N, CA, C, O and the ligand as a Tripos MOL2 file, in Angstrom:
@<TRIPOS>MOLECULE
protein
  249   247    63     0     0
PROTEIN
NO_CHARGES

@<TRIPOS>ATOM
      1 N          17.3350    2.3930    9.7550 N.3       1 MET1
      2 CA         18.5370    2.5290   10.5880 C.3       1 MET1
      3 C          18.2210    3.2150   11.9050 C.2       1 MET1
      4 O          18.8380    2.9420   12.9340 O.2       1 MET1
      5 N          17.2600    4.0960   11.8480 N.am      2 GLU2
      6 CA         16.8700    4.8070   13.0730 C.3       2 GLU2
      7 C          16.3730    3.8310   14.1360 C.2       2 GLU2
      8 O          16.5940    4.0100   15.3340 O.2       2 GLU2
      9 N          15.7070    2.8120   13.6590 N.am      3 TYR3
     10 CA         15.1590    1.7900   14.5460 C.3       3 TYR3
     11 C          16.2870    1.0670   15.2820 C.2       3 TYR3
     12 O          16.1940    0.8130   16.4830 O.2       3 TYR3
     13 N          17.3570    0.7370   14.5450 N.am      4 LEU4
     14 CA         18.5050    0.0550   15.1490 C.3       4 LEU4
     15 C          19.1850    0.9550   16.1790 C.2       4 LEU4
     16 O          19.6360    0.4930   17.2270 O.2       4 LEU4
     17 N          19.2460    2.2150   15.8690 N.am      5 LYS5
     18 CA         19.8560    3.1830   16.7710 C.3       5 LYS5
     19 C          19.1220    3.2080   18.1010 C.2       5 LYS5
     20 O          19.7280    3.2040   19.1730 O.2       5 LYS5
     21 N          17.8240    3.2340   18.0020 N.am      6 ILE6
     22 CA         17.0020    3.2450   19.2180 C.3       6 ILE6
     23 C          17.2190    1.9590   20.0030 C.2       6 ILE6
     24 O          17.3090    1.9690   21.2310 O.2       6 ILE6
     25 N          17.3020    0.8520   19.2700 N.am      7 LEU7
     26 CA         17.5120   -0.4450   19.9120 C.3       7 LEU7
     27 C          18.8040   -0.4560   20.7190 C.2       7 LEU7
     28 O          18.8320   -0.8960   21.8690 O.2       7 LEU7
     29 N          19.8570    0.0300   20.1070 N.am      8 SER8
     30 CA         21.1520   -0.0110   20.7730 C.3       8 SER8
     31 C          21.1860    0.9780   21.9410 C.2       8 SER8
     32 O          21.8490    0.7370   22.9500 O.2       8 SER8
     33 N          20.4780    2.0720   21.7960 N.am      9 MET9
     34 CA         20.4200    3.0550   22.8720 C.3       9 MET9
     35 C          19.6890    2.4950   24.0820 C.2       9 MET9
     36 O          20.0560    2.7450   25.2300 O.2       9 MET9
     37 N          18.6590    1.7390   23.7950 N.am     10 ALA10
     38 CA         17.8590    1.1750   24.8750 C.3      10 ALA10
     39 C          18.5130   -0.0600   25.4780 C.2      10 ALA10
     40 O          18.0060   -0.6370   26.4400 O.2      10 ALA10
     41 N          19.6260   -0.4550   24.9120 N.am     11 LYS11
     42 CA         20.3730   -1.6180   25.3840 C.3      11 LYS11
     43 C          19.5210   -2.8720   25.4450 C.2      11 LYS11
     44 O          19.5500   -3.6330   26.4120 O.2      11 LYS11
     45 N          18.7670   -3.0550   24.3840 N.am     12 ILE12
     46 CA         17.9620   -4.2670   24.2820 C.3      12 ILE12
     47 C          18.8530   -5.3830   23.7620 C.2      12 ILE12
     48 O          19.5640   -5.2340   22.7690 O.2      12 ILE12
     49 N          18.7920   -6.4880   24.4550 N.am     13 LYS13
     50 CA         19.6400   -7.6140   24.1000 C.3      13 LYS13
     51 C          19.2200   -8.1740   22.7520 C.2      13 LYS13
     52 O          18.0740   -8.5890   22.5760 O.2      13 LYS13
     53 N          20.1330   -8.1850   21.8130 N.am     14 GLN14
     54 CA         19.8470   -8.7150   20.4970 C.3      14 GLN14
     55 C          20.3000  -10.1600   20.4120 C.2      14 GLN14
     56 O          21.2830  -10.5390   21.0490 O.2      14 GLN14
     57 N          19.5970  -10.9710   19.6350 N.am     15 PRO15
     58 CA         19.9510  -12.3820   19.5370 C.3      15 PRO15
     59 C          21.3380  -12.5900   18.9550 C.2      15 PRO15
     60 O          21.7790  -11.8930   18.0410 O.2      15 PRO15
     61 N          21.9930  -13.5670   19.5220 N.am     16 LYS16
     62 CA         23.3460  -13.9140   19.0970 C.3      16 LYS16
     63 C          23.3400  -14.4370   17.6610 C.2      16 LYS16
     64 O          22.4640  -15.2080   17.2700 O.2      16 LYS16
     65 N          24.3160  -14.0100   16.8960 N.am     17 GLU17
     66 CA         24.4350  -14.5400   15.5350 C.3      17 GLU17
     67 C          24.9740  -15.9600   15.6090 C.2      17 GLU17
     68 O          25.9960  -16.2150   16.2460 O.2      17 GLU17
     69 N          24.2920  -16.8650   14.9640 N.am     18 ARG18
     70 CA         24.7070  -18.2570   15.0000 C.3      18 ARG18
     71 C          24.9220  -18.7960   13.5850 C.2      18 ARG18
     72 O          24.2270  -18.4300   12.6370 O.2      18 ARG18
     73 N          25.9070  -19.6720   13.4890 N.am     19 LYS19
     74 CA         26.1490  -20.3120   12.1970 C.3      19 LYS19
     75 C          25.4140  -21.6430   12.1190 C.2      19 LYS19
     76 O          25.1830  -22.1860   11.0390 O.2      19 LYS19
     77 N          25.0580  -22.1470   13.2750 N.am     20 PHE20
     78 CA         24.2740  -23.3760   13.3120 C.3      20 PHE20
     79 C          23.4080  -23.3410   14.5570 C.2      20 PHE20
     80 O          23.5710  -22.4830   15.4240 O.2      20 PHE20
     81 N          22.5020  -24.2730   14.6280 N.am     21 GLY21
     82 CA         21.6390  -24.3170   15.7960 C.3      21 GLY21
     83 C          20.3470  -23.5580   15.5870 C.2      21 GLY21
     84 O          19.9400  -23.2870   14.4570 O.2      21 GLY21
     85 N          19.7200  -23.2260   16.6740 N.am     22 LYS22
     86 CA         18.3780  -22.6480   16.5750 C.3      22 LYS22
     87 C          18.3770  -21.2310   16.0190 C.2      22 LYS22
     88 O          17.3640  -20.7560   15.5040 O.2      22 LYS22
     89 N          19.5160  -20.5620   16.1250 N.am     23 GLY23
     90 CA         19.5800  -19.1790   15.6490 C.3      23 GLY23
     91 C          19.5800  -19.0560   14.1400 C.2      23 GLY23
     92 O          19.3490  -17.9750   13.5990 O.2      23 GLY23
     93 N          19.8380  -20.1620   13.4570 N.am     24 VAL24
     94 CA         19.8970  -20.1320   11.9970 C.3      24 VAL24
     95 C          18.5060  -19.9070   11.4160 C.2      24 VAL24
     96 O          18.3160  -19.1620   10.4540 O.2      24 VAL24
     97 N          17.5580  -20.5690   12.0280 N.am     25 ALA25
     98 CA         16.1990  -20.4760   11.5120 C.3      25 ALA25
     99 C          15.6050  -19.1220   11.8440 C.2      25 ALA25
    100 O          15.4720  -18.7460   13.0090 O.2      25 ALA25
    101 N          15.2620  -18.4200   10.8220 N.am     26 ARG26
    102 CA         14.6380  -17.1100   10.9850 C.3      26 ARG26
    103 C          13.2520  -17.1620   10.3780 C.2      26 ARG26
    104 O          13.0180  -17.7940    9.3480 O.2      26 ARG26
    105 N          12.3570  -16.4880   11.0380 N.am     27 CYS27
    106 CA         11.0190  -16.3560   10.4720 C.3      27 CYS27
    107 C          11.1130  -15.5010    9.2210 C.2      27 CYS27
    108 O          11.6340  -14.3860    9.2670 O.2      27 CYS27
    109 N          10.6150  -16.0120    8.1070 N.am     28 LYS28
    110 CA         10.7320  -15.2700    6.8540 C.3      28 LYS28
    111 C           9.7220  -14.1310    6.7730 C.2      28 LYS28
    112 O           9.7590  -13.3120    5.8550 O.2      28 LYS28
    113 N           8.8350  -14.0950    7.7360 N.am     29 ARG29
    114 CA          7.8290  -13.0390    7.7280 C.3      29 ARG29
    115 C           8.2320  -11.8700    8.6250 C.2      29 ARG29
    116 O           8.1610  -10.7140    8.2090 O.2      29 ARG29
    117 N           8.6520  -12.1670    9.8490 N.am     30 CYS30
    118 CA          8.9680  -11.0760   10.7700 C.3      30 CYS30
    119 C          10.4400  -11.0720   11.1740 C.2      30 CYS30
    120 O          10.9070  -10.0980   11.7650 O.2      30 CYS30
    121 N          11.1790  -12.1390   10.8680 N.am     31 GLY31
    122 CA         12.6160  -12.1390   11.0910 C.3      31 GLY31
    123 C          13.0910  -12.5880   12.4530 C.2      31 GLY31
    124 O          14.2920  -12.5710   12.7210 O.2      31 GLY31
    125 N          12.1910  -12.9850   13.3070 N.am     32 THR32
    126 CA         12.6120  -13.4260   14.6270 C.3      32 THR32
    127 C          13.2100  -14.8340   14.5640 C.2      32 THR32
    128 O          12.9080  -15.6110   13.6580 O.2      32 THR32
    129 N          14.0530  -15.1400   15.5330 N.am     33 SER33
    130 CA         14.6160  -16.4880   15.6050 C.3      33 SER33
    131 C          14.0270  -17.2530   16.7770 C.2      33 SER33
    132 O          14.4700  -18.3550   17.1030 O.2      33 SER33
    133 N          13.0380  -16.6630   17.3970 N.am     34 VAL34
    134 CA         12.4020  -17.2990   18.5490 C.3      34 VAL34
    135 C          11.1340  -18.0070   18.1060 C.2      34 VAL34
    136 O          10.2430  -17.4100   17.5000 O.2      34 VAL34
    137 N          11.0760  -19.2780   18.4180 N.am     35 GLY35
    138 CA          9.8650  -20.0370   18.1310 C.3      35 GLY35
    139 C           9.6190  -20.2770   16.6610 C.2      35 GLY35
    140 O           8.4720  -20.3390   16.2170 O.2      35 GLY35
    141 N          10.6970  -20.4130   15.8990 N.am     36 VAL36
    142 CA         10.5570  -20.6460   14.4550 C.3      36 VAL36
    143 C          10.3510  -22.1280   14.1950 C.2      36 VAL36
    144 O          11.0850  -22.9690   14.7140 O.2      36 VAL36
    145 N           9.3670  -22.4350   13.4050 N.am     37 ILE37
    146 CA          9.1060  -23.8220   13.0480 C.3      37 ILE37
    147 C           9.7420  -24.1340   11.7050 C.2      37 ILE37
    148 O           9.3660  -23.5790   10.6720 O.2      37 ILE37
    149 N          10.7230  -25.0420   11.7460 N.am     38 ARG38
    150 CA         11.4390  -25.4260   10.5250 C.3      38 ARG38
    151 C          10.7710  -26.6280    9.8770 C.2      38 ARG38
    152 O          11.0050  -26.9500    8.7130 O.2      38 ARG38
    153 N           9.9480  -27.2650   10.6580 N.am     39 LYS39
    154 CA          9.2470  -28.4460   10.1900 C.3      39 LYS39
    155 C           8.4200  -28.0840    8.9560 C.2      39 LYS39
    156 O           7.8920  -26.9770    8.8520 O.2      39 LYS39
    157 N           8.3180  -29.0180    8.0410 N.am     40 TYR40
    158 CA          7.5700  -28.8420    6.7890 C.3      40 TYR40
    159 C           8.0970  -27.6650    5.9700 C.2      40 TYR40
    160 O           7.4080  -27.1560    5.0850 O.2      40 TYR40
    161 N           9.3360  -27.2340    6.2750 N.am     41 LYS41
    162 CA          9.9570  -26.0960    5.5810 C.3      41 LYS41
    163 C           9.1130  -24.8240    5.6550 C.2      41 LYS41
    164 O           9.0370  -24.0510    4.7000 O.2      41 LYS41
    165 N           8.4980  -24.6340    6.7850 N.am     42 LEU42
    166 CA          7.6480  -23.4540    6.9590 C.3      42 LEU42
    167 C           8.4870  -22.1940    7.1730 C.2      42 LEU42
    168 O           8.2490  -21.1530    6.5600 O.2      42 LEU42
    169 N           9.4740  -22.3190    8.0600 N.am     43 TYR43
    170 CA         10.3190  -21.1810    8.4410 C.3      43 TYR43
    171 C           9.4870  -19.9730    8.8400 C.2      43 TYR43
    172 O           9.7270  -18.8540    8.3870 O.2      43 TYR43
    173 N           8.5370  -20.2140    9.6690 N.am     44 LEU44
    174 CA          7.7270  -19.1370   10.2200 C.3      44 LEU44
    175 C           7.6880  -19.2940   11.7320 C.2      44 LEU44
    176 O           7.6950  -20.4140   12.2450 O.2      44 LEU44
    177 N           7.6480  -18.1890   12.4370 N.am     45 CYS45
    178 CA          7.5520  -18.2890   13.8820 C.3      45 CYS45
    179 C           6.1120  -18.5990   14.2750 C.2      45 CYS45
    180 O           5.1820  -18.4880   13.4770 O.2      45 CYS45
    181 N           5.9750  -18.9770   15.4900 N.am     46 ARG46
    182 CA          4.6600  -19.4370   15.9530 C.3      46 ARG46
    183 C           3.5840  -18.3690   15.8150 C.2      46 ARG46
    184 O           2.4220  -18.6770   15.5530 O.2      46 ARG46
    185 N           3.9800  -17.1120   15.9920 N.am     47 ARG47
    186 CA          2.9940  -16.0400   15.8740 C.3      47 ARG47
    187 C           2.5290  -15.8720   14.4350 C.2      47 ARG47
    188 O           1.3380  -15.7270   14.1580 O.2      47 ARG47
    189 N           3.5200  -15.8940   13.5080 N.am     48 CYS48
    190 CA          3.1820  -15.7180   12.0990 C.3      48 CYS48
    191 C           2.3640  -16.8890   11.5860 C.2      48 CYS48
    192 O           1.4520  -16.7150   10.7770 O.2      48 CYS48
    193 N           2.6920  -18.0780   12.0600 N.am     49 ILE49
    194 CA          1.9290  -19.2480   11.6460 C.3      49 ILE49
    195 C           0.4790  -19.0780   12.0450 C.2      49 ILE49
    196 O          -0.4420  -19.4120   11.3000 O.2      49 ILE49
    197 N           0.3070  -18.5540   13.2300 N.am     50 ASN50
    198 CA         -1.0340  -18.3040   13.7290 C.3      50 ASN50
    199 C          -1.8060  -17.3860   12.7830 C.2      50 ASN50
    200 O          -3.0000  -17.5820   12.5530 O.2      50 ASN50
    201 N          -1.1210  -16.3930   12.2430 N.am     51 GLU51
    202 CA         -1.7700  -15.4200   11.3730 C.3      51 GLU51
    203 C          -1.9180  -15.9360    9.9460 C.2      51 GLU51
    204 O          -2.9180  -15.6720    9.2780 O.2      51 GLU51
    205 N          -0.9190  -16.6700    9.4930 N.am     52 VAL52
    206 CA         -0.8740  -17.0570    8.0850 C.3      52 VAL52
    207 C          -1.5720  -18.3860    7.8210 C.2      52 VAL52
    208 O          -2.0510  -18.6310    6.7140 O.2      52 VAL52
    209 N          -1.6300  -19.2390    8.8330 N.am     53 ALA53
    210 CA         -2.1490  -20.5950    8.6570 C.3      53 ALA53
    211 C          -3.4700  -20.6690    7.8890 C.2      53 ALA53
    212 O          -3.5800  -21.4800    6.9690 O.2      53 ALA53
    213 N          -4.4640  -19.8660    8.2230 N.am     54 PRO54
    214 CA         -5.7250  -19.9520    7.4790 C.3      54 PRO54
    215 C          -5.5510  -19.6380    5.9950 C.2      54 PRO54
    216 O          -6.2270  -20.2300    5.1540 O.2      54 PRO54
    217 N          -4.6550  -18.7180    5.6690 N.am     55 LEU55
    218 CA         -4.4180  -18.3330    4.2720 C.3      55 LEU55
    219 C          -3.7270  -19.4520    3.5050 C.2      55 LEU55
    220 O          -3.9130  -19.5960    2.2960 O.2      55 LEU55
    221 N          -2.9220  -20.2460    4.2220 N.am     56 MET56
    222 CA         -2.1690  -21.3030    3.5630 C.3      56 MET56
    223 C          -3.0030  -22.5730    3.4330 C.2      56 MET56
    224 O          -2.5440  -23.5710    2.8760 O.2      56 MET56
    225 N          -4.1930  -22.5320    3.9350 N.am     57 GLY57
    226 CA         -5.0710  -23.6800    3.7990 C.3      57 GLY57
    227 C          -5.0960  -24.6110    4.9830 C.2      57 GLY57
    228 O          -5.6660  -25.7010    4.9240 O.2      57 GLY57
    229 N          -4.4670  -24.1720    6.0700 N.am     58 PHE58
    230 CA         -4.5390  -24.9690    7.2900 C.3      58 PHE58
    231 C          -5.8780  -24.7100    7.9620 C.2      58 PHE58
    232 O          -6.3610  -23.5790    8.0240 O.2      58 PHE58
    233 N          -6.4450  -25.7640    8.4490 N.am     59 LYS59
    234 CA         -7.6820  -25.5830    9.1990 C.3      59 LYS59
    235 C          -7.3520  -25.4420   10.6670 C.2      59 LYS59
    236 O          -6.5600  -26.2060   11.2180 O.2      59 LYS59
    237 N          -7.9640  -24.4610   11.2900 N.am     60 VAL60
    238 CA         -7.7180  -24.2200   12.7080 C.3      60 VAL60
    239 C          -8.8590  -24.8230   13.5150 C.2      60 VAL60
    240 O         -10.0160  -24.4140   13.4190 O.2      60 VAL60
    241 N          -8.4810  -25.8050   14.3060 N.am     61 TYR61
    242 CA         -9.4730  -26.4460   15.1420 C.3      61 TYR61
    243 C          -9.4530  -25.8510   16.5440 C.2      61 TYR61
    244 O          -8.3910  -25.6230   17.1220 O.2      61 TYR61
    245 N         -10.5900  -25.6160   17.0550 N.am     62 ASN62
    246 CA        -10.6430  -25.0560   18.4230 C.3      62 ASN62
    247 C         -10.7310  -26.1820   19.4450 C.2      62 ASN62
    248 O         -10.7850  -25.9220   20.6470 O.2      62 ASN62
    249 ZN          7.2620  -14.4010   12.4250 Zn       63 ZN63
@<TRIPOS>BOND
     1     1     2 1
     2     2     3 1
     3     3     4 2
     4     3     5 am
     5     5     6 1
     6     6     7 1
     7     7     8 2
     8     7     9 am
     9     9    10 1
    10    10    11 1
    11    11    12 2
    12    11    13 am
    13    13    14 1
    14    14    15 1
    15    15    16 2
    16    15    17 am
    17    17    18 1
    18    18    19 1
    19    19    20 2
    20    19    21 am
    21    21    22 1
    22    22    23 1
    23    23    24 2
    24    23    25 am
    25    25    26 1
    26    26    27 1
    27    27    28 2
    28    27    29 am
    29    29    30 1
    30    30    31 1
    31    31    32 2
    32    31    33 am
    33    33    34 1
    34    34    35 1
    35    35    36 2
    36    35    37 am
    37    37    38 1
    38    38    39 1
    39    39    40 2
    40    39    41 am
    41    41    42 1
    42    42    43 1
    43    43    44 2
    44    43    45 am
    45    45    46 1
    46    46    47 1
    47    47    48 2
    48    47    49 am
    49    49    50 1
    50    50    51 1
    51    51    52 2
    52    51    53 am
    53    53    54 1
    54    54    55 1
    55    55    56 2
    56    55    57 am
    57    57    58 1
    58    58    59 1
    59    59    60 2
    60    59    61 am
    61    61    62 1
    62    62    63 1
    63    63    64 2
    64    63    65 am
    65    65    66 1
    66    66    67 1
    67    67    68 2
    68    67    69 am
    69    69    70 1
    70    70    71 1
    71    71    72 2
    72    71    73 am
    73    73    74 1
    74    74    75 1
    75    75    76 2
    76    75    77 am
    77    77    78 1
    78    78    79 1
    79    79    80 2
    80    79    81 am
    81    81    82 1
    82    82    83 1
    83    83    84 2
    84    83    85 am
    85    85    86 1
    86    86    87 1
    87    87    88 2
    88    87    89 am
    89    89    90 1
    90    90    91 1
    91    91    92 2
    92    91    93 am
    93    93    94 1
    94    94    95 1
    95    95    96 2
    96    95    97 am
    97    97    98 1
    98    98    99 1
    99    99   100 2
   100    99   101 am
   101   101   102 1
   102   102   103 1
   103   103   104 2
   104   103   105 am
   105   105   106 1
   106   106   107 1
   107   107   108 2
   108   107   109 am
   109   109   110 1
   110   110   111 1
   111   111   112 2
   112   111   113 am
   113   113   114 1
   114   114   115 1
   115   115   116 2
   116   115   117 am
   117   117   118 1
   118   118   119 1
   119   119   120 2
   120   119   121 am
   121   121   122 1
   122   122   123 1
   123   123   124 2
   124   123   125 am
   125   125   126 1
   126   126   127 1
   127   127   128 2
   128   127   129 am
   129   129   130 1
   130   130   131 1
   131   131   132 2
   132   131   133 am
   133   133   134 1
   134   134   135 1
   135   135   136 2
   136   135   137 am
   137   137   138 1
   138   138   139 1
   139   139   140 2
   140   139   141 am
   141   141   142 1
   142   142   143 1
   143   143   144 2
   144   143   145 am
   145   145   146 1
   146   146   147 1
   147   147   148 2
   148   147   149 am
   149   149   150 1
   150   150   151 1
   151   151   152 2
   152   151   153 am
   153   153   154 1
   154   154   155 1
   155   155   156 2
   156   155   157 am
   157   157   158 1
   158   158   159 1
   159   159   160 2
   160   159   161 am
   161   161   162 1
   162   162   163 1
   163   163   164 2
   164   163   165 am
   165   165   166 1
   166   166   167 1
   167   167   168 2
   168   167   169 am
   169   169   170 1
   170   170   171 1
   171   171   172 2
   172   171   173 am
   173   173   174 1
   174   174   175 1
   175   175   176 2
   176   175   177 am
   177   177   178 1
   178   178   179 1
   179   179   180 2
   180   179   181 am
   181   181   182 1
   182   182   183 1
   183   183   184 2
   184   183   185 am
   185   185   186 1
   186   186   187 1
   187   187   188 2
   188   187   189 am
   189   189   190 1
   190   190   191 1
   191   191   192 2
   192   191   193 am
   193   193   194 1
   194   194   195 1
   195   195   196 2
   196   195   197 am
   197   197   198 1
   198   198   199 1
   199   199   200 2
   200   199   201 am
   201   201   202 1
   202   202   203 1
   203   203   204 2
   204   203   205 am
   205   205   206 1
   206   206   207 1
   207   207   208 2
   208   207   209 am
   209   209   210 1
   210   210   211 1
   211   211   212 2
   212   211   213 am
   213   213   214 1
   214   214   215 1
   215   215   216 2
   216   215   217 am
   217   217   218 1
   218   218   219 1
   219   219   220 2
   220   219   221 am
   221   221   222 1
   222   222   223 1
   223   223   224 2
   224   223   225 am
   225   225   226 1
   226   226   227 1
   227   227   228 2
   228   227   229 am
   229   229   230 1
   230   230   231 1
   231   231   232 2
   232   231   233 am
   233   233   234 1
   234   234   235 1
   235   235   236 2
   236   235   237 am
   237   237   238 1
   238   238   239 1
   239   239   240 2
   240   239   241 am
   241   241   242 1
   242   242   243 1
   243   243   244 2
   244   243   245 am
   245   245   246 1
   246   246   247 1
   247   247   248 2
@<TRIPOS>SUBSTRUCTURE
     1 MET1         2 RESIDUE 1 A MET
     2 GLU2         6 RESIDUE 1 A GLU
     3 TYR3        10 RESIDUE 1 A TYR
     4 LEU4        14 RESIDUE 1 A LEU
     5 LYS5        18 RESIDUE 1 A LYS
     6 ILE6        22 RESIDUE 1 A ILE
     7 LEU7        26 RESIDUE 1 A LEU
     8 SER8        30 RESIDUE 1 A SER
     9 MET9        34 RESIDUE 1 A MET
    10 ALA10       38 RESIDUE 1 A ALA
    11 LYS11       42 RESIDUE 1 A LYS
    12 ILE12       46 RESIDUE 1 A ILE
    13 LYS13       50 RESIDUE 1 A LYS
    14 GLN14       54 RESIDUE 1 A GLN
    15 PRO15       58 RESIDUE 1 A PRO
    16 LYS16       62 RESIDUE 1 A LYS
    17 GLU17       66 RESIDUE 1 A GLU
    18 ARG18       70 RESIDUE 1 A ARG
    19 LYS19       74 RESIDUE 1 A LYS
    20 PHE20       78 RESIDUE 1 A PHE
    21 GLY21       82 RESIDUE 1 A GLY
    22 LYS22       86 RESIDUE 1 A LYS
    23 GLY23       90 RESIDUE 1 A GLY
    24 VAL24       94 RESIDUE 1 A VAL
    25 ALA25       98 RESIDUE 1 A ALA
    26 ARG26      102 RESIDUE 1 A ARG
    27 CYS27      106 RESIDUE 1 A CYS
    28 LYS28      110 RESIDUE 1 A LYS
    29 ARG29      114 RESIDUE 1 A ARG
    30 CYS30      118 RESIDUE 1 A CYS
    31 GLY31      122 RESIDUE 1 A GLY
    32 THR32      126 RESIDUE 1 A THR
    33 SER33      130 RESIDUE 1 A SER
    34 VAL34      134 RESIDUE 1 A VAL
    35 GLY35      138 RESIDUE 1 A GLY
    36 VAL36      142 RESIDUE 1 A VAL
    37 ILE37      146 RESIDUE 1 A ILE
    38 ARG38      150 RESIDUE 1 A ARG
    39 LYS39      154 RESIDUE 1 A LYS
    40 TYR40      158 RESIDUE 1 A TYR
    41 LYS41      162 RESIDUE 1 A LYS
    42 LEU42      166 RESIDUE 1 A LEU
    43 TYR43      170 RESIDUE 1 A TYR
    44 LEU44      174 RESIDUE 1 A LEU
    45 CYS45      178 RESIDUE 1 A CYS
    46 ARG46      182 RESIDUE 1 A ARG
    47 ARG47      186 RESIDUE 1 A ARG
    48 CYS48      190 RESIDUE 1 A CYS
    49 ILE49      194 RESIDUE 1 A ILE
    50 ASN50      198 RESIDUE 1 A ASN
    51 GLU51      202 RESIDUE 1 A GLU
    52 VAL52      206 RESIDUE 1 A VAL
    53 ALA53      210 RESIDUE 1 A ALA
    54 PRO54      214 RESIDUE 1 A PRO
    55 LEU55      218 RESIDUE 1 A LEU
    56 MET56      222 RESIDUE 1 A MET
    57 GLY57      226 RESIDUE 1 A GLY
    58 PHE58      230 RESIDUE 1 A PHE
    59 LYS59      234 RESIDUE 1 A LYS
    60 VAL60      238 RESIDUE 1 A VAL
    61 TYR61      242 RESIDUE 1 A TYR
    62 ASN62      246 RESIDUE 1 A ASN
    63 ZN63       249 GROUP 0 **** ****
């Protein structure tokens, strides 16, 4: 809760609550709604995919 308090004090813009659209998809790892990939039922944001992909068996090609 302390974290939320700091957030509101700093007046950081929080994402709008949505019932549909892009805001519905939340990253199940970090909770962000930005850059979440719903494809293949991943529900992970691009950053988390980057971190988790090798563990899930995805091969990373350079
Ligand atoms: Zn994430």
